[in-house]
N, C-alpha and C positions, 0 to 999 in steps of 0.2 A: 612528353613533347615528341611530335612527329619528326622523323629524320628528313633532311633535305635530300630529295632524289637526285639533285645535281652533284652531290658529293659522293664520289666513288670510294668505297671502303678499300684501304690499301691491300688487304688480303685478296679482295675480289679482283683488284687490278693486277696483282701478281699472278693470280690464277688465269686471268685473261691472257697475260703475256706468255703463258705456258701452253696455249692452245694452238693447234694447227687445224685448218679447215681443208678438207679433202674433197676434190672434185674428180671428174673423169679425166680431165686434161691438165688441170692446175692444182697446185697445193699452195695454200696461203699460210705463211709462217709469220710470227711476230718480227717486227723490224728490230734486228739485233745490231750491236756495235760492229760485228764482223761484216755486215752488209755495207757499211758507210763508204769505204773506199770505192767500191764499184758504183754505188749510187752517185758519189761525187763525180766519177768519170762520165756517167750518163748526163749529168747536169752541166757538162761543158759543151754539150751539143746545142747550138743556137736554135735549132728547130724545136727541140724539146723544151727549151726555156720559153720560147714563144707559145708553144701549144699549152704549156702548163701555167703561163703567166708568172713565171719565176724569175728571180734575179740570180746571177752567178754568185756563188759563195766560195770561199777558200775551204780547204779540207778541214781546218780547225773549226770554221764556222759551221760546216756540215755536221761535225761531231756534236757541236753545241745544239744544232737544230734537232739532231737525233734525240738528245737528252730531253729537249723541250717536248717533242712529239710523244715520247714514250712515258712522260710523266703528266701530261695534260689529260685530266679526266674527261674532257669533252672531245678528244681526238682519238681515233682508233685506226692504227696503221698496220697493214700487213704487206709483206713482200710476196710477190707472185713468183712461184717456181713453175717452170715448164717441166712436167713429169718426164718428158722424153729426154731431158738433159740431166736428170738426177743420176749421179754415178752410184751404182750399187742400190741397196734398199734405202727407202726413205726412213730416216731416223728422227723421231720427234725430239726437238731441242737442238738439233744440228742445223746450222744456218744454211747449209747446202748452197754456198755462194756460187758454185759452178752452174747452178740451174736458175739463178735469179734473173728475171726478165722484165720486171716492172713492179709497180706497187698499186695498192687500192686503199682508199681512206674513206672514213665517214667523220663528219664534224657535227657536233651538236652545240652550236654557238648561240642559239636563240633562247635566252633565259625565260622568255614568255611562252615558249612552246618546247617543252622537253621531249616531245614525241616527234620532232622534226629533225631530220639529218640531211646534210649535204653530202653527196657522193662524188668521189674523184677516182679516175682510173688512168693508169699510164702503162702501156706496154712499150718499154724503151728499146728492147732488142728487136731489130727489124726482122730477123729470121723467125721470130716467134709471133709476128703479126699475121693476121688472116687465118689463124688456126682456131679461133673461138675462145682463146684464153681470156680476152677482155670481157666477153659476155659472161662466161662462167664465173670469173672472179667477182664481177659486180653482183651476180646472183648469190654467190656464197656470202659475200659481205652483207648484202641486204637481209638474207635469211638470218645471219648471225645477229644483226641489229634488231630485227623483229623479235627474235627469241630471247635475247639477253637484255635488251634495253627498251622493249615495247615500242619501238619506233612505228609510227602510223603514217608518216608522210616523208617521202624522199624527194629531194630536189637536186638538180645538177645545173651548173652554169658552163656554157660551151660557147666558144667563139663562133661567129656565124660562118666563118670559112672552114671550120673543122667538120666537114661533111660526114666523115666516117664515124665520129663520135655522135653526131646528131642522129645518124641512121641507126646506130646501136641502141641508143636510149629510146628512140621512138619505137623500135622493134620490141623493146621490153615494156612498152605500154606507157611510157612517159609522154605527157602532152605539154605543148607550149603554154607557158604561164605568163611570160613577160619578155620584153626585149629592151636592152639598154642601147640607146643610140650612141651614148658617150663611149661605152666600152665595146660596142659592136658584138654584143653577147646575148645569147638566148638562154633564158631560164626555163627549164622543163620540170614538171612535177609528176609524181605518182602517189596516189592516195591508197594506202592499205585499208582504210575505212570503207572504200568503195570496192575492195577486192577481198575475197577470202584468202588470207595468206597461204593456207595450205593448197588451195586450188591454183593460186597464182604460181607458186613454185613448182607444183606438179605439172603445170602447163609447159614449163621450160625444162623439165627434167629429162635427161637422156634415158632412152629405153632400158639401158643396163643398170641405171642407178635405182634399183628396186627398193633400197632402204632409205632413200632420201638423197637430196643433192649434196649434203655436207655430212661429214663425220667429224666429230670433235674429239681430239685426243688430249689427255692430260699427262703432263710429264712433271716429275718432281724437280 
């Protein structure tokens, strides 16, 4: 009997939660319990709630949401660290709360298309915006999704007034796919079937990243 590709092996999930994705400016680390209090603080900002389409939660509810996110096989969440804010050396497995500035997610919620993933990015700390962290974090996450989950199509849903996010994803090659009049939201898509993943990621690679955009570290 063939295994269901939508079911993630618990050992594989644990291994994923031990990975960090390393870029030139950003480090993506698994969303840990230690991150929750600061994440909760971010989500008290009405502007961030509006931009992310979120509802305000209590701290207890945020801990419950963290548990839900980190156990859902169809959701993969990383916290974005600003390398410039990391105190001392980066230590795999350390939450480095002092450097957390946002999060990046992929959702694989379409049971009819297991190679489709929705992307979300949030840079919550204003001092870390405009530095390229959002772009690099999206690329790291997409490369991770292609390599480990064979994702072929990425989509993103963005409010029509969120011009900075629309500009970012269009720069990355996403094209407008649909518009929701009800939600005032644009859906953009990027097909890896129409791009060589290797050439695509090389196109956006920084000159100094000679061994690839991301480095994956395993910790016990």
